[in-house]
C-alpha positions in Angstrom: 81.9 95.4 91.4 80.0 98.6 92.2 76.3 98.8 91.4 75.1 100.4 89.0 73.0 103.4 90.7 76.4 104.7 91.5 76.5 105.6 87.9 74.5 108.9 87.9 75.8 109.9 91.3 77.8 113.1 91.1 81.8 113.2 91.0 83.8 113.5 93.7 86.4 116.6 93.4 88.8 116.1 90.9 92.4 114.9 92.1 95.3 117.1 91.8 97.1 116.7 88.4 100.1 114.7 87.7 100.2 112.5 91.5 103.4 110.7 92.2 103.1 107.1 90.1 103.5 105.2 93.4 100.8 106.6 94.9 97.5 104.5 94.3 95.0 106.4 96.9 95.2 109.6 98.1 92.7 111.2 100.6 92.7 115.2 101.4 90.7 116.1 104.7 88.0 114.0 103.7 84.8 114.3 105.1 81.3 112.4 104.7 77.7 113.4 106.2 74.9 111.6 105.4 71.2 112.8 105.6 70.4 113.8 109.1 73.5 115.7 109.5 75.2 112.2 110.8 79.0 112.8 110.1 80.9 109.3 109.4 84.0 110.7 108.8 85.8 113.8 109.5 89.2 115.5 108.1 90.7 112.4 107.1 94.1 112.6 105.0 95.2 109.0 103.8 98.1 108.3 101.4 98.2 104.6 99.9 101.3 103.9 98.1 101.8 101.0 95.5 102.0 97.6 97.1 101.1 98.8 100.1 98.5 96.5 102.4 96.9 99.1 104.6 94.6 98.3 107.3 91.5 100.1 108.7 90.7 99.2 112.3 89.2 101.3 115.0 85.6 100.2 117.0 82.2 100.1 115.3 80.4 102.9 113.5 83.7 104.9 113.2 83.6 104.9 109.6 85.9 102.7 108.3 83.7 100.9 105.5 82.5 104.7 105.1 86.0 105.2 103.8 86.5 102.0 101.8 83.0 102.8 99.9 84.4 106.6 99.3 87.2 104.7 97.4 85.3 102.3 95.3 82.7 104.8 94.6 79.7 103.3 96.6 79.7 107.0 98.8 80.0 110.4 98.2 82.1 112.6 100.1 80.9 115.7 101.6 84.2 117.8 101.2 87.5 117.1 100.3 89.8 115.5 98.1 89.7 111.6 97.4 91.9 110.2 94.0 92.2 106.7 93.1 95.4 106.1 90.7 95.2 109.7 89.9 91.3 110.0 88.7 88.2 110.2 90.3 86.8 107.0 92.3 84.1 107.2 89.4 87.4 107.4 86.6 88.4 104.3 89.1 85.7 102.3 88.8 84.9 102.3 85.3 88.4 101.3 84.5 87.8 98.3 86.6 90.6 99.6 88.6 89.7 97.3 92.0 87.7 94.4 93.6 86.0 94.8 96.0 84.7 92.0 98.8 82.0 93.1 100.9 80.9 92.4 104.9 78.3 89.9 103.4 78.2 87.8 100.3 76.6 88.9 96.9 76.1 85.9 95.1 73.4 85.1 92.4 71.6 82.2 93.7 70.5 80.7 90.0 74.2 80.7 89.2 76.4 77.9 90.2 79.5 79.1 92.7 82.4 78.5 89.2 79.5 80.7 87.2 79.3 83.3 90.3 83.2 83.7 90.1 83.8 84.1 86.0 80.8 86.9 86.0 83.5 90.1 86.3 85.0 87.4 83.3 82.1 87.7 81.3 81.4 91.3 81.5 85.2 92.2 80.5 84.7 89.3 77.1 87.8 86.9 78.3 87.4 83.7 76.3 85.6 80.6 77.9 88.4 78.1 78.3 90.4 81.3 80.7 87.1 82.3 82.4 87.0 78.7 83.4 90.6 78.4 84.5 90.3 81.4 86.4 87.5 80.4 88.4 89.3 76.9 88.9 92.2 78.4 90.4 90.9 81.2 93.0 88.2 78.3 94.1 91.7 76.3 94.8 92.8 79.1 96.5 89.7 79.6 99.2 89.4 75.9 99.8 86.5 75.2 97.7 88.1 73.3 94.7 85.2 70.8 94.1 82.4 73.0 95.1 82.2 75.2 91.6 78.9 73.0 90.7 77.7 73.8 93.4 74.9 76.7 94.0 75.0 79.2 96.4 72.0 78.3 98.7 73.9 75.0 99.0 76.9 76.4 100.7 77.2 77.5 104.8 77.8 81.0 104.8 81.4 81.3 105.8 81.7 79.3 102.3 79.7 81.9 100.4 82.0 84.5 101.7 85.0 82.7 100.4 83.2 82.4 96.6 82.5 86.0 97.1 86.7 86.6 98.0 87.6 84.8 94.6 85.7 86.4 92.5 86.8 90.0 93.5 90.3 87.9 93.0 89.5 86.7 89.3 89.9 89.3 87.3 93.3 90.0 89.3 93.0 94.0 90.4 96.1 95.7 91.2 93.8 97.1 93.9 92.1 94.9 96.3 89.3 96.9 99.2 88.1 94.2 101.5 85.4 95.1 104.1 85.9 92.6 106.9 85.9 89.7 104.5 87.0 87.1 107.4 84.7 87.9 110.2 82.1 85.2 109.6 84.7 82.7 109.4 86.0 80.2 112.0 89.3 80.9 113.2 90.9 77.7 111.5 89.2 79.0 108.2 90.4 82.6 108.5 94.2 81.6 109.5 94.3 79.9 106.2 93.1 82.7 104.2 95.0 84.9 106.4 97.7 83.0 105.2 96.4 82.8 101.3 95.9 86.6 101.3 99.4 87.0 102.2 101.0 85.0 100.0 99.0 86.6 97.0 100.2 89.9 98.1 103.7 88.8 98.0 103.4 87.5 95.0 101.2 89.5 92.6 102.4 93.2 94.5 98.5 94.2 94.4 97.7 97.1 96.9 95.5 96.0 99.4 92.8 97.8 101.6 91.7 96.0 104.4 88.8 96.6 107.0 88.9 95.1 110.2 88.0 94.6 113.7 90.6 91.8 114.9 94.1 93.1 116.0 95.9 90.5 115.2 94.6 90.2 111.7 95.5 93.9 111.3 99.6 93.2 112.8 99.7 89.6 110.8 98.5 91.1 107.1 99.7 94.6 107.1 102.8 97.2 106.4 100.4 99.4 107.9 98.0 99.6 110.5 95.5 103.1 110.1 93.6 103.1 113.8 90.4 105.2 113.4 88.6 107.3 116.4 85.0 106.9 117.2 82.4 108.2 115.0 82.8 110.4 113.7 85.8 108.7 112.0 89.2 110.0 112.3 92.9 108.8 111.4 94.4 108.7 115.2 97.7 106.9 114.4 99.4 105.5 111.3 101.4 102.6 112.6 104.1 101.0 110.4 104.4 96.9 110.7 107.7 96.2 109.6 107.4 92.4 110.5 108.9 90.2 107.2 106.9 89.9 104.1 106.6 86.5 104.3 104.9 85.7 107.7 103.9 82.5 109.2 101.4 82.0 111.7 103.9 81.3 114.4 105.0 85.1 113.9 102.1 85.9 116.6 104.1 84.8 119.0 107.0 86.9 118.5 108.0 90.0 120.9 108.0 92.0 117.5 104.5 91.0 117.0 103.0 91.5 120.4 105.0 95.3 120.2 102.8 96.4 117.4 99.7 94.8 118.3 100.4 96.5 121.5 100.9 99.9 120.2 97.3 99.2 118.3 95.7 98.4 121.1 96.6 101.4 122.9 95.4 104.1 119.8 92.2 102.2 120.2 91.9 103.5 123.4 92.6 106.7 122.4 90.5 106.7 119.9 87.5 105.8 121.7 88.1 108.8 124.2 89.1 111.1 121.4 87.3 114.7 121.9 
């Protein structure tokens, strides 16, 4: 969920009229410059179609998170055009067009795990029974079915992050923005959540923009991988991933998987030496 401070920020440049219905995110020559002249993004153009699973990957500090936050109206672009569902990011935020999973959990310590998950549903005025049912559903999805009555401070850091993922999924958004959500988890749990996320994406048809530093994770999850350069972030290459939509972990041993991973690795090397 966007922070309240975003309500007072100036809106990004208005999107073009009547974009294609299949386009969810459209960035055109987007730039973000922070105070002190630090340029995070330079000339980023990107189109995300409905139903895409797009991973952003690149070296630390290359602007992956900045791009995600611009889409979510948490960062105001300095130049260029950005549209979400044919609207400004601010309008899309007010429409509750997306769920957002941050790098670190943002849970209220005085609310139980279940009540943290149902918070956005309370704001949407869903009936109590529906809120409880969804909390149980998504706690089960992230492997925490028995922890609904616990408090965040009683859970490990990785478990807290899984709660934040369940909360973002609870109102079933059509667009999910995920900022390296599995980075703090152990490998076994991370593999399981990759499988769950792939299944959820296939079942719901939602659009996902996913930030990661992991090449195997990007290849396993994505329909397209956007490789970014070192700061200021530019799009070095967009690599399609045409593996079957339903993916088992064993696919990571296949020649097709390794061929895509190799292309990503080569593009990342090029991005590090961008001039």
